[in-house]
Each structure stands twice: as C-alpha cells, then as structure tokens.
N, CA, C and O atoms as a printed pandas DataFrame, in Angstrom:
     atom_number atom_name residue_name chain_id  residue_number  x_coord  y_coord  z_coord
0              1         N          MET        A               1    0.835   -1.170    0.000
1              2        CA          MET        A               1    0.000    0.000    0.000
2              3         C          MET        A               1    0.880    1.234    0.000
3              4         O          MET        A               1    1.881    1.282    0.716
4              5         N          GLY        A               2    0.524    2.224   -0.787
5              6        CA          GLY        A               2    1.279    3.464   -0.834
6              7         C          GLY        A               2    0.958    4.345    0.356
7              8         O          GLY        A               2    0.333    3.889    1.314
8              9         N          PHE        A               3    1.366    5.571    0.309
9             10        CA          PHE        A               3    1.147    6.497    1.400
10            11         C          PHE        A               3    0.331    7.677    0.912
11            12         O          PHE        A               3    0.522    8.152   -0.208
12            13         N          PHE        A               4   -0.597    8.160    1.767
13            14        CA          PHE        A               4   -1.401    9.321    1.382
14            15         C          PHE        A               4   -0.515   10.526    1.163
15            16         O          PHE        A               4    0.454   10.749    1.889
16            17         N          ILE        A               5   -0.855   11.277    0.176
17            18        CA          ILE        A               5   -0.119   12.482   -0.147
18            19         C          ILE        A               5   -1.128   13.613   -0.243
19            20         O          ILE        A               5   -2.177   13.461   -0.869
20            21         N          GLU        A               6   -0.825   14.723    0.361
21            22        CA          GLU        A               6   -1.731   15.859    0.319
22            23         C          GLU        A               6   -1.695   16.489   -1.068
23            24         O          GLU        A               6   -0.626   16.797   -1.595
24            25         N          LEU        A               7   -2.871   16.675   -1.649
25            26        CA          LEU        A               7   -2.964   17.257   -2.978
26            27         C          LEU        A               7   -3.144   18.760   -2.893
27            28         O          LEU        A               7   -3.879   19.252   -2.037
28            29         N          PHE        A               8   -2.489   19.481   -3.759
29            30        CA          PHE        A               8   -2.658   20.913   -3.849
30            31         C          PHE        A               8   -3.165   21.319   -5.223
31            32         O          PHE        A               8   -3.411   22.500   -5.470
32            33         N          GLY        A               9   -3.320   20.366   -6.105
33            34        CA          GLY        A               9   -3.544   20.700   -7.505
34            35         C          GLY        A               9   -4.952   20.513   -7.996
35            36         O          GLY        A               9   -5.925   20.681   -7.261
36            37         N          LEU        A              10   -5.033   20.163   -9.251
37            38        CA          LEU        A              10   -6.273   20.105   -9.985
38            39         C          LEU        A              10   -6.686   18.671  -10.223
39            40         O          LEU        A              10   -5.888   17.752  -10.040
40            41         N          THR        A              11   -7.924   18.474  -10.628
41            42        CA          THR        A              11   -8.425   17.131  -10.899
42            43         C          THR        A              11   -8.387   16.853  -12.393
43            44         O          THR        A              11   -7.974   17.703  -13.183
44            45         N          GLY        A              12   -8.815   15.666  -12.771
45            46        CA          GLY        A              12   -8.855   15.303  -14.183
46            47         C          GLY        A              12   -7.472   15.036  -14.729
47            48         O          GLY        A              12   -6.587   14.580  -14.004
48            49         N          GLN        A              13   -7.281   15.320  -16.013
49            50        CA          GLN        A              13   -6.007   15.047  -16.667
50            51         C          GLN        A              13   -5.021   16.205  -16.531
51            52         O          GLN        A              13   -3.913   16.142  -17.065
52            53         N          GLN        A              14   -5.414   17.250  -15.828
53            54        CA          GLN        A              14   -4.514   18.380  -15.645
54            55         C          GLN        A              14   -3.426   18.015  -14.645
55            56         O          GLN        A              14   -3.555   17.060  -13.880
56            57         N          ALA        A              15   -2.365   18.790  -14.670
57            58        CA          ALA        A              15   -1.245   18.537  -13.758
58            59         C          ALA        A              15   -1.685   18.736  -12.314
59            60         O          ALA        A              15   -2.534   19.575  -12.012
60            61         N          MET        A              16   -1.088   17.948  -11.437
61            62        CA          MET        A              16   -1.333   18.070  -10.002
62            63         C          MET        A              16   -0.010   18.341   -9.314
63            64         O          MET        A              16    1.038   17.834   -9.714
64            65         N          ARG        A              17   -0.081   19.141   -8.285
65            66        CA          ARG        A              17    1.091   19.369   -7.438
66            67         C          ARG        A              17    0.761   18.811   -6.066
67            68         O          ARG        A              17   -0.357   18.962   -5.572
68            69         N          PHE        A              18    1.749   18.162   -5.453
69            70        CA          PHE        A              18    1.525   17.584   -4.140
70            71         C          PHE        A              18    2.844   17.517   -3.398
71            72         O          PHE        A              18    3.914   17.638   -3.994
72            73         N          THR        A              19    2.755   17.324   -2.094
73            74        CA          THR        A              19    3.939   17.252   -1.242
74            75         C          THR        A              19    3.904   15.945   -0.476
75            76         O          THR        A              19    2.865   15.564    0.064
76            77         N          VAL        A              20    5.032   15.257   -0.428
77            78        CA          VAL        A              20    5.163   14.043    0.370
78            79         C          VAL        A              20    6.495   14.105    1.100
79            80         O          VAL        A              20    7.533   14.370    0.493
80            81         N          TYR        A              21    6.461   13.861    2.400
81            82        CA          TYR        A              21    7.657   13.920    3.236
82            83         C          TYR        A              21    8.436   15.210    3.003
83            84         O          TYR        A              21    9.667   15.209    2.980
84            85         N          GLY        A              22    7.705   16.309    2.830
85            86        CA          GLY        A              22    8.321   17.620    2.691
86            87         C          GLY        A              22    8.875   17.952    1.318
87            88         O          GLY        A              22    9.431   19.034    1.131
88            89         N          VAL        A              23    8.740   17.052    0.352
89            90        CA          VAL        A              23    9.244   17.287   -0.997
90            91         C          VAL        A              23    8.051   17.557   -1.920
91            92         O          VAL        A              23    7.070   16.813   -1.909
92            93         N          LYS        A              24    8.143   18.617   -2.712
93            94        CA          LYS        A              24    7.062   18.975   -3.636
94            95         C          LYS        A              24    7.265   18.277   -4.972
95            96         O          LYS        A              24    8.383   18.177   -5.476
96            97         N          TYR        A              25    6.165   17.798   -5.532
97            98        CA          TYR        A              25    6.165   17.117   -6.824
98            99         C          TYR        A              25    5.124   17.751   -7.716
99           100         O          TYR        A              25    4.150   18.328   -7.233
100          101         N          ASP        A              26    5.328   17.643   -9.023
101          102        CA          ASP        A              26    4.398   18.172  -10.016
102          103         C          ASP        A              26    4.272   17.121  -11.110
103          104         O          ASP        A              26    5.268   16.731  -11.719
104          105         N          THR        A              27    3.054   16.663  -11.360
105          106        CA          THR        A              27    2.871   15.603  -12.345
106          107         C          THR        A              27    3.210   16.048  -13.762
107          108         O          THR        A              27    3.421   15.208  -14.636
108          109         N          SER        A              28    3.264   17.356  -14.004
109          110        CA          SER        A              28    3.642   17.815  -15.348
110          111         C          SER        A              28    5.106   17.522  -15.639
111          112         O          SER        A              28    5.530   17.592  -16.793
112          113         N          GLU        A              29    5.892   17.192  -14.599
113          114        CA          GLU        A              29    7.309   16.868  -14.756
114          115         C          GLU        A              29    7.549   15.357  -14.717
115          116         O          GLU        A              29    8.691   14.908  -14.619
116          117         N          MET        A              30    6.474   14.580  -14.793
117          118        CA          MET        A              30    6.572   13.121  -14.715
118          119         C          MET        A              30    5.983   12.483  -15.958
119          120         O          MET        A              30    5.215   13.105  -16.691
120          121         N          LYS        A              31    6.356   11.227  -16.185
121          122        CA          LYS        A              31    5.705   10.442  -17.228
122          123         C          LYS        A              31    4.411    9.904  -16.637
123          124         O          LYS        A              31    4.392    9.403  -15.513
124          125         N          ALA        A              32    3.335   10.011  -17.399
125          126        CA          ALA        A              32    2.030    9.533  -16.939
126          127         C          ALA        A              32    1.580    8.365  -17.806
127          128         O          ALA        A              32    1.751    8.378  -19.025
128          129         N          PHE        A              33    1.004    7.357  -17.163
129          130        CA          PHE        A              33    0.491    6.185  -17.863
130          131         C          PHE        A              33   -0.966    5.993  -17.472
131          132         O          PHE        A              33   -1.279    5.800  -16.297
132          133         N          ALA        A              34   -1.851    6.046  -18.452
133          134        CA          ALA        A              34   -3.265    5.771  -18.200
134          135         C          ALA        A              34   -3.435    4.268  -18.070
135          136         O          ALA        A              34   -2.941    3.507  -18.902
136          137         N          THR        A              35   -4.138    3.838  -17.021
137          138        CA          THR        A              35   -4.281    2.414  -16.757
138          139         C          THR        A              35   -5.565    1.826  -17.325
139          140         O          THR        A              35   -5.650    0.619  -17.551
140          141         N          GLY        A              36   -6.560    2.672  -17.557
141          142        CA          GLY        A              36   -7.862    2.176  -17.983
142          143         C          GLY        A              36   -8.715    1.720  -16.810
143          144         O          GLY        A              36   -9.846    1.276  -17.003
144          145         N          ASP        A              37   -8.192    1.823  -15.608
145          146        CA          ASP        A              37   -8.901    1.434  -14.386
146          147         C          ASP        A              37   -9.423    2.702  -13.717
147          148         O          ASP        A              37   -8.635    3.570  -13.341
148          149         N          ARG        A              38  -10.719    2.817  -13.568
149          150        CA          ARG        A              38  -11.253    4.071  -13.010
150          151         C          ARG        A              38  -10.907    4.256  -11.535
151          152         O          ARG        A              38  -10.978    5.376  -11.029
152          153         N          ASN        A              39  -10.535    3.188  -10.837
153          154        CA          ASN        A              39  -10.124    3.323   -9.440
154          155         C          ASN        A              39   -8.668    3.752   -9.289
155          156         O          ASN        A              39   -8.304    4.386   -8.298
156          157         N          GLU        A              40   -7.845    3.408  -10.262
157          158        CA          GLU        A              40   -6.436    3.825  -10.313
158          159         C          GLU        A              40   -6.164    4.304  -11.740
159          160         O          GLU        A              40   -5.469    3.627  -12.497
160          161         N          PRO        A              41   -6.704    5.463  -12.109
161          162        CA          PRO        A              41   -6.653    5.862  -13.517
162          163         C          PRO        A              41   -5.283    6.217  -14.076
163          164         O          PRO        A              41   -5.058    6.096  -15.281
164          165         N          THR        A              42   -4.369    6.652  -13.223
165          166        CA          THR        A              42   -3.079    7.117  -13.731
166          167         C          THR        A              42   -1.950    6.694  -12.806
167          168         O          THR        A              42   -2.078    6.737  -11.583
168          169         N          VAL        A              43   -0.833    6.282  -13.419
169          170        CA          VAL        A              43    0.393    5.986  -12.691
170          171         C          VAL        A              43    1.437    6.983  -13.200
171          172         O          VAL        A              43    1.589    7.167  -14.408
172          173         N          TYR        A              44    2.148    7.620  -12.283
173          174        CA          TYR        A              44    3.177    8.599  -12.634
174          175         C          TYR        A              44    4.546    8.086  -12.216
175          176         O          TYR        A              44    4.684    7.441  -11.177
176          177         N          ILE        A              45    5.552    8.373  -13.027
177          178        CA          ILE        A              45    6.937    8.038  -12.702
178          179         C          ILE        A              45    7.767    9.305  -12.825
179          180         O          ILE        A              45    7.737    9.976  -13.856
180          181         N          ASP        A              46    8.516    9.635  -11.763
181          182        CA          ASP        A              46    9.373   10.820  -11.857
182          183         C          ASP        A              46   10.758   10.430  -12.355
183          184         O          ASP        A              46   11.019    9.250  -12.588
184          185         N          ARG        A              47   11.636   11.388  -12.518
185          186        CA          ARG        A              47   12.956   11.142  -13.103
186          187         C          ARG        A              47   13.846   10.280  -12.219
187          188         O          ARG        A              47   14.850    9.741  -12.687
188          189         N          ASP        A              48   13.482   10.143  -10.928
189          190        CA          ASP        A              48   14.249    9.301  -10.008
190          191         C          ASP        A              48   13.592    7.937   -9.797
191          192         O          ASP        A              48   13.886    7.237   -8.828
192          193         N          CYS        A              49   12.702    7.572  -10.715
193          194        CA          CYS        A              49   11.996    6.276  -10.682
194          195         C          CYS        A              49   11.041    6.136   -9.512
195          196         O          CYS        A              49   10.633    5.020   -9.190
196          197         N          ARG        A              50   10.674    7.227   -8.871
197          198        CA          ARG        A              50    9.637    7.148   -7.843
198          199         C          ARG        A              50    8.302    7.061   -8.559
199          200         O          ARG        A              50    8.083    7.734   -9.566
200          201         N          VAL        A              51    7.410    6.228   -8.037
201          202        CA          VAL        A              51    6.125    5.973   -8.676
202          203         C          VAL        A              51    5.005    6.434   -7.754
203          204         O          VAL        A              51    5.012    6.166   -6.553
204          205         N          PHE        A              52    4.053    7.126   -8.342
205          206        CA          PHE        A              52    2.886    7.621   -7.622
206          207         C          PHE        A              52    1.648    7.142   -8.368
207          208         O          PHE        A              52    1.635    7.087   -9.597
208          209         N          VAL        A              53    0.612    6.795   -7.616
209          210        CA          VAL        A              53   -0.613    6.287   -8.213
210          211         C          VAL        A              53   -1.751    7.231   -7.882
211          212         O          VAL        A              53   -2.034    7.496   -6.714
212          213         N          LYS        A              54   -2.399    7.736   -8.918
213          214        CA          LYS        A              54   -3.593    8.544   -8.714
214          215         C          LYS        A              54   -4.755    7.578   -8.538
215          216         O          LYS        A              54   -4.935    6.663   -9.341
216          217         N          SER        A              55   -5.536    7.780   -7.497
217          218        CA          SER        A              55   -6.702    6.932   -7.270
218          219         C          SER        A              55   -7.862    7.802   -6.811
219          220         O          SER        A              55   -7.703    8.997   -6.562
220          221         N          MET        A              56   -9.007    7.195   -6.707
221          222        CA          MET        A              56  -10.193    7.902   -6.261
222          223         C          MET        A              56  -10.543    7.409   -4.859
223          224         O          MET        A              56  -10.688    6.206   -4.638
224          225         N          GLU        A              57  -10.677    8.325   -3.929
225          226        CA          GLU        A              57  -11.057    8.024   -2.550
226          227         C          GLU        A              57  -12.321    8.818   -2.242
227          228         O          GLU        A              57  -12.289   10.046   -2.167
228          229         N          LYS        A              58  -13.427    8.115   -2.066
229          230        CA          LYS        A              58  -14.716    8.759   -1.778
230          231         C          LYS        A              58  -15.061    9.804   -2.832
231          232         O          LYS        A              58  -15.557   10.885   -2.513
232          233         N          GLY        A              59  -14.792    9.468   -4.094
233          234        CA          GLY        A              59  -15.126   10.353   -5.201
234          235         C          GLY        A              59  -14.161   11.494   -5.447
235          236         O          GLY        A              59  -14.387   12.311   -6.339
236          237         N          LYS        A              60  -13.087   11.568   -4.672
237          238        CA          LYS        A              60  -12.102   12.642   -4.839
238          239         C          LYS        A              60  -10.754   12.028   -5.200
239          240         O          LYS        A              60  -10.406   10.951   -4.715
240          241         N          PRO        A              61   -9.992   12.720   -6.059
241          242        CA          PRO        A              61   -8.677   12.185   -6.434
242          243         C          PRO        A              61   -7.668   12.312   -5.298
243          244         O          PRO        A              61   -7.662   13.297   -4.560
244          245         N          CYS        A              62   -6.830   11.316   -5.175
245          246        CA          CYS        A              62   -5.701   11.381   -4.256
246          247         C          CYS        A              62   -4.526   10.711   -4.949
247          248         O          CYS        A              62   -4.699   10.006   -5.943
248          249         N          VAL        A              63   -3.351   10.932   -4.427
249          250        CA          VAL        A              63   -2.145   10.333   -4.987
250          251         C          VAL        A              63   -1.448    9.579   -3.873
251          252         O          VAL        A              63   -1.331   10.073   -2.752
252          253         N          ARG        A              64   -0.984    8.378   -4.188
253          254        CA          ARG        A              64   -0.242    7.563   -3.215
254          255         C          ARG        A              64    1.151    7.268   -3.765
255          256         O          ARG        A              64    1.331    7.024   -4.958
256          257         N          TRP        A              65    2.124    7.298   -2.866
257          258        CA          TRP        A              65    3.493    6.915   -3.187
258          259         C          TRP        A              65    3.499    5.393   -3.241
259          260         O          TRP        A              65    2.992    4.751   -2.321
260          261         N          ALA        A              66    4.045    4.809   -4.270
261          262        CA          ALA        A              66    4.057    3.352   -4.414
262          263         C          ALA        A              66    5.367    2.766   -3.897
263          264         O          ALA        A              66    6.450    3.249   -4.226
264          265         N          SER        A              67    5.252    1.728   -3.088
265          266        CA          SER        A              67    6.425    0.989   -2.615
266          267         C          SER        A              67    6.960    0.139   -3.774
267          268         O          SER        A              67    6.324    0.037   -4.822
268          269         N          ARG        A              68    8.114   -0.457   -3.576
269          270        CA          ARG        A              68    8.691   -1.329   -4.608
270          271         C          ARG        A              68    7.745   -2.495   -4.918
271          272         O          ARG        A              68    7.581   -2.865   -6.081
272          273         N          VAL        A              69    7.125   -3.072   -3.890
273          274        CA          VAL        A              69    6.185   -4.179   -4.099
274          275         C          VAL        A              69    4.976   -3.702   -4.904
275          276         O          VAL        A              69    4.539   -4.386   -5.829
276          277         N          LYS        A              70    4.437   -2.534   -4.557
277          278        CA          LYS        A              70    3.286   -1.986   -5.288
278          279         C          LYS        A              70    3.665   -1.697   -6.736
279          280         O          LYS        A              70    2.868   -1.950   -7.640
280          281         N          ILE        A              71    4.853   -1.178   -6.971
281          282        CA          ILE        A              71    5.305   -0.900   -8.333
282          283         C          ILE        A              71    5.316   -2.183   -9.158
283          284         O          ILE        A              71    4.856   -2.202  -10.300
284          285         N          GLN        A              72    5.843   -3.250   -8.570
285          286        CA          GLN        A              72    5.883   -4.536   -9.277
286          287         C          GLN        A              72    4.471   -5.044   -9.569
287          288         O          GLN        A              72    4.213   -5.574  -10.649
288          289         N          GLN        A              73    3.558   -4.883   -8.611
289          290        CA          GLN        A              73    2.163   -5.292   -8.823
290          291         C          GLN        A              73    1.521   -4.486   -9.954
291          292         O          GLN        A              73    0.832   -5.044  -10.807
292          293         N          LEU        A              74    1.750   -3.178   -9.956
293          294        CA          LEU        A              74    1.194   -2.314  -11.004
294          295         C          LEU        A              74    1.763   -2.685  -12.373
295          296         O          LEU        A              74    1.037   -2.724  -13.366
296          297         N          ALA        A              75    3.063   -2.954  -12.415
297          298        CA          ALA        A              75    3.712   -3.327  -13.680
298          299         C          ALA        A              75    3.071   -4.579  -14.260
299          300         O          ALA        A              75    2.794   -4.643  -15.458
300          301         N          SER        A              76    2.838   -5.565  -13.419
301          302        CA          SER        A              76    2.217   -6.816  -13.880
302          303         C          SER        A              76    0.760   -6.607  -14.256
303          304         O          SER        A              76    0.309   -7.086  -15.297
304          305         N          ARG        A              77    0.025   -5.897  -13.416
305          306        CA          ARG        A              77   -1.409   -5.687  -13.645
306          307         C          ARG        A              77   -1.685   -4.912  -14.929
307          308         O          ARG        A              77   -2.586   -5.267  -15.688
308          309         N          TYR        A              78   -0.913   -3.854  -15.173
309          310        CA          TYR        A              78   -1.195   -2.979  -16.308
310          311         C          TYR        A              78   -0.256   -3.179  -17.486
311          312         O          TYR        A              78   -0.438   -2.547  -18.527
312          313         N          GLY        A              79    0.739   -4.040  -17.350
313          314        CA          GLY        A              79    1.649   -4.315  -18.454
314          315         C          GLY        A              79    2.499   -3.123  -18.856
315          316         O          GLY        A              79    2.768   -2.917  -20.040
316          317         N          ILE        A              80    2.921   -2.341  -17.880
317          318        CA          ILE        A              80    3.733   -1.148  -18.155
318          319         C          ILE        A              80    5.202   -1.496  -17.902
319          320         O          ILE        A              80    5.643   -1.567  -16.755
320          321         N          GLU        A              81    5.948   -1.710  -18.976
321          322        CA          GLU        A              81    7.350   -2.130  -18.870
322          323         C          GLU        A              81    8.189   -1.124  -18.092
323          324         O          GLU        A              81    9.089   -1.515  -17.348
324          325         N          GLU        A              82    7.910    0.143  -18.253
325          326        CA          GLU        A              82    8.691    1.163  -17.550
326          327         C          GLU        A              82    8.573    1.014  -16.031
327          328         O          GLU        A              82    9.490    1.390  -15.301
328          329         N          LEU        A              83    7.467    0.477  -15.557
329          330        CA          LEU        A              83    7.322    0.232  -14.120
330          331         C          LEU        A              83    8.247   -0.884  -13.652
331          332         O          LEU        A              83    8.758   -0.828  -12.534
332          333         N          HIS        A              84    8.468   -1.885  -14.476
333          334        CA          HIS        A              84    9.425   -2.942  -14.114
334          335         C          HIS        A              84   10.808   -2.334  -13.910
335          336         O          HIS        A              84   11.509   -2.678  -12.958
336          337         N          ARG        A              85   11.200   -1.427  -14.810
337          338        CA          ARG        A              85   12.497   -0.753  -14.675
338          339         C          ARG        A              85   12.523    0.118  -13.424
339          340         O          ARG        A              85   13.518    0.149  -12.699
340          341         N          ALA        A              86   11.417    0.825  -13.177
341          342        CA          ALA        A              86   11.352    1.697  -11.999
342          343         C          ALA        A              86   11.500    0.883  -10.719
343          344         O          ALA        A              86   12.167    1.326   -9.783
344          345         N          ALA        A              87   10.890   -0.298  -10.661
345          346        CA          ALA        A              87   10.978   -1.145   -9.465
346          347         C          ALA        A              87   12.420   -1.536   -9.176
347          348         O          ALA        A              87   12.807   -1.679   -8.016
348          349         N          ARG        A              88   13.213   -1.709  -10.225
349          350        CA          ARG        A              88   14.618   -2.096  -10.031
350          351         C          ARG        A              88   15.488   -0.917   -9.614
351          352         O          ARG        A              88   16.531   -1.112   -8.991
352          353         N          HIS        A              89   15.072    0.310   -9.951
353          354        CA          HIS        A              89   15.946    1.465   -9.749
354          355         C          HIS        A              89   15.452    2.484   -8.732
355          356         O          HIS        A              89   16.174    3.430   -8.418
356          357         N          VAL        A              90   14.246    2.317   -8.210
357          358        CA          VAL        A              90   13.685    3.321   -7.303
358          359         C          VAL        A              90   14.517    3.415   -6.026
359          360         O          VAL        A              90   15.002    2.409   -5.507
360          361         N          HIS        A              91   14.670    4.629   -5.537
361          362        CA          HIS        A              91   15.362    4.891   -4.277
362          363         C          HIS        A              91   14.337    5.454   -3.312
363          364         O          HIS        A              91   13.948    6.618   -3.409
364          365         N          LEU        A              92   13.898    4.608   -2.368
365          366        CA          LEU        A              92   12.899    5.028   -1.400
366          367         C          LEU        A              92   13.581    5.671   -0.206
367          368         O          LEU        A              92   14.671    5.256    0.187
368          369         N          PRO        A              93   12.939    6.694    0.380
369          370        CA          PRO        A              93   13.502    7.265    1.614
370          371         C          PRO        A              93   13.621    6.172    2.675
371          372         O          PRO        A              93   12.847    5.215    2.663
372          373         N          GLU        A              94   14.572    6.304    3.583
373          374        CA          GLU        A              94   14.807    5.236    4.552
374          375         C          GLU        A              94   13.610    4.969    5.460
375          376         O          GLU        A              94   13.504    3.876    6.016
376          377         N          HIS        A              95   12.704    5.939    5.627
377          378        CA          HIS        A              95   11.539    5.717    6.483
378          379         C          HIS        A              95   10.360    5.094    5.722
379          380         O          HIS        A              95    9.291    4.895    6.298
380          381         N          VAL        A              96   10.552    4.787    4.430
381          382        CA          VAL        A              96    9.522    4.110    3.645
382          383         C          VAL        A              96    9.971    2.673    3.424
383          384         O          VAL        A              96   11.055    2.438    2.889
384          385         N          SER        A              97    9.153    1.715    3.830
385          386        CA          SER        A              97    9.552    0.318    3.703
386          387         C          SER        A              97    9.440   -0.163    2.261
387          388         O          SER        A              97    8.668    0.385    1.475
388          389         N          GLU        A              98   10.203   -1.176    1.925
389          390        CA          GLU        A              98   10.174   -1.762    0.585
390          391         C          GLU        A              98    8.806   -2.337    0.259
391          392         O          GLU        A              98    8.383   -2.322   -0.897
392          393         N          SER        A              99    8.110   -2.844    1.274
393          394        CA          SER        A              99    6.815   -3.466    1.046
394          395         C          SER        A              99    5.675   -2.463    1.116
395          396         O          SER        A              99    4.548   -2.783    0.737
396          397         N          GLY        A             100    5.951   -1.253    1.597
397          398        CA          GLY        A             100    4.915   -0.260    1.725
398          399         C          GLY        A             100    4.093   -0.422    2.988
399          400         O          GLY        A             100    3.065    0.238    3.146
400          401         N          GLN        A             101    4.525   -1.282    3.882
401          402        CA          GLN        A             101    3.766   -1.507    5.111
402          403         C          GLN        A             101    4.426   -0.854    6.302
403          404         O          GLN        A             101    3.915   -0.947    7.418
C-alpha cells in the first residue's frame, strides 16, 4: 500500500502538485500512464523512478506513493514495462519500507 499524499492541484487530466515527506512534486514533470482502471486511472513516474498512483477516494482524487512491491504489482497488472524498470531502480527514503507496510 502506498502512502497518502496531500494534494494541492487540480483534478482530471490536468497537472497536479503535491507534497510528500516535505518534498514537492508536479505531475507535469513526470511520465504519466493511463491504466484504464477508473479506481487507479493514472500511474506517474518521476525522473528518479519514484512511482505515484492517482486513485479515487470517496469520489475525490488522491495520490499515493508506491512501494517497490506496489510498483511490481502495477507493472504486472497494467503491463507497463517502464514500471518494471522503476521497481529495479527506485530509491525510497529510509523511512519508507520496501513493502509499503
């Protein structure tokens, strides 16, 4: 399971800005992959192979930081080869577990 991230941005396909562990991110600076799943419509990868998943929580968009295990699950589920590479190269902060738990 990823981690909740506070959203500051916009909904839909527009760019979102958010902060996690004090670091600001902007989806316009990431690669976005549409999944076709309305519960997890978009997966984002930043230049450091960190993966974030846009999902819907109670009808509102939220973004979760994906652990290495979650990245591997997403790669298999959606067939996104770039996620397989990200899982091998992602550098998680030391306070984030590999399993996301």
